[in-house]
N, C-alpha and C positions, 0 to 999 in steps of 0.2 A: 611679181612672180611668186613671192612668198605667200601672198594672200590666196592665190590660186591653189597652191599646194595644200595650205591649211584647209581650204574649203573642200578640196577633193578628199582630204583625210576624214573630215567630218561626215561627208556623204558616204564614204566606204564603211565607216563605223556603223552607220544606220542600216546599211544594206547587208553587211556580212552577218552570218548567224551568231557569232560571238560578240558582235559590237554592242556598245551601250544602247539600250533601248530596243535592240533587235529581238527576234523570236527566241534566240538562244538564251538571252538574259532573262526574258519573261519565263521561259521554261524552267530555268534554275530557281527563280523565285517561287514558282508554283510547287516545285519539288520540295523546297525548304518548308513551305507552309504545310504540305502533306506530312512531312516528317515530324514537324512540331505538333500537328494534330494527333499523330499516333503516339508520340512520346509523352505528351503532357499528362494524360491520365495516369501513366505509369509513375511519372515523377510525383504527381499529387498523391498517389497511393502510398508511395514510399515516405513522403513528408508526413502525411496524416498518420501513417502507421507508426512512425517514430514518435510522434506526439502522443498517441494513444498508449503505446507500450512503455514509454518512459514515465508517463503519468501513473500507469498501473504499477510499475516497479517502485516508484517513489512511495505510493500509498502502502504497498506491501512491506517495504522497508520500515516505514513509519509504524505500522502495526506491530511488526516484529520487535522494534525498539521499545514500543509501549509495553508489550508483554514482558520483556526483560526488565524494564523499569519497575513494573508491578511486582515481578518475582523478587527483585532485590529488596524492595520494601517489605514484602511478606516474610522473607527469610531473616530480616533484621529485627523482627518483632516476635520472638518466641513466646508462646503462651500468653500473648497479648490479645485481649478480647476485641480491641479495635483494629486488629490486623486486617480483616477483610475490607473494612471501610477505608482505612489508610491506603490499602492496595488499590482499591477502586479510584481513589482520588489521584494517586500517582499515575495510573493508566490514563485517566481522563485528561490530566495535564499534558501527558506525552502525545495525546491525540489532538492537541489544539490546532495543529496545522491542517487537519482534515476538514472537509465541509461539515457543518453542524448536523447534517442528515446522514452522514456516513456510518459512525459507530452504531452498533446494535446491542450486543450482549457481552457479558463478562462473567466468567466462572472463576472463583477462588476455591481451590479444592485440596484435599489431602492426597498427596502424591507419594506417600511413603512406600506403598506397594505397587505403584504404577509408573510406567515411563511413557505412556501414550496419552493423547488428549481424550477427554471424556466425550461420550456420545450425547450425554445429557447431564444436567446438574441434579443428581440424586444422591442421597446418603451424605457422606462427609464433603459437602460442597455448599458454597454460598453463591447465589445467582444475583446478578445485577442487570438491569436494563438501562439503556441510554435515554436520558431525558433531553430532548432537543431544545426545549426552552431554556433550561438552566445550563445545558452543555456539561452535564455530569452524569455519572452512573449512580443509580438509586436502587435500593433493595427494599422490597415491601415486607420481607419476612425475617430479616436478621435482627436480633436483639443483643447488643453488646453487653447488656447487664446480665445476660444468661448465655454465655458462650457454649457451644457444643464441646463434648469431651475431646474431640480430635484437635481442638485448639487449646483448650485449658490444660490438657494432659500430654502435650507433645513430648516425645522422647528427645530431649535436648540436654540431658545430663549424663549420658553415657551408660544408662541402665541397660538391662537386657533387651534384646529386640532391635529392630531396624531403626536407624536414626531418622528422625522426622524430616520429611521433605514436603514442600508446598508447590502447587502448580497454579499457573495463571493462564487461562484461555480466553482469548478476545476475538470477537467477530465484528467485521465492518463490511460495508457495501461500497464498491467503487463504481461510480457512474461513468460510462463512456462518453466521450466528447462528440465524436462524429457518427457513431453507429454504422460504420462502414464494414465492420467485420462480423457479420452475422446478425441474427434477429435479436439477440439479447442486448438490452440497453445498459446492463450493469453486470458486475461480477462480484460474487461473494468472496471475501478474503478472511482467513482465519490465521491465528498464530498462537503457539503454545510454548510456555517456558516453565521449566521445573528447576527449583533451587533447593539445596540442602539448607535446612534451618540452622541458624547460628546457635552455638551453645550458650547456655546461661552461665553466669559466674558461679564458681563453686560455692560461694557463700549463699546462693539462692537454691542450690540443688540439695544441700543438706543431706 
């Protein structure tokens, strides 16, 4: 008798709409597949978006940190002819985590009368370009043996006029990974840092 009841139960499960293997179950599986097909692109977009923008944020933060690192170096070398070169080396070291093709330009400039980033490197400014092979910033025109007056005569002794300040502006290129967010395959990043130059010892100010 028990065998007959169990057999009847299995037969009813196959016949009833909600039974295992019946039309109702197949309909539920079909609905789940359709929902998955609709939601999967959205999920992938969110995942790749998080990857893209977290990577962009990381590179922007690295660039900002590099500009501040260069600014600290520049401010610590008052009236030092090697200041621009040492600043470029500090920035290059701070950008070591970026791809070798990302950094592009570096300006070390007199920011005594300015609080904004320069539109170009003219006047009291030393320009550097990134060398991908050596992974360093190089300058073709700066001569430490003959520093310009804005470096050699910085006001760091409390004389009349504004106290000397130095600015560091750096530019890099961030390549996108997926290219899912527009036609651009990369984004230009810039960062600017301005520091007050440290004073010279009174014995050197005379």
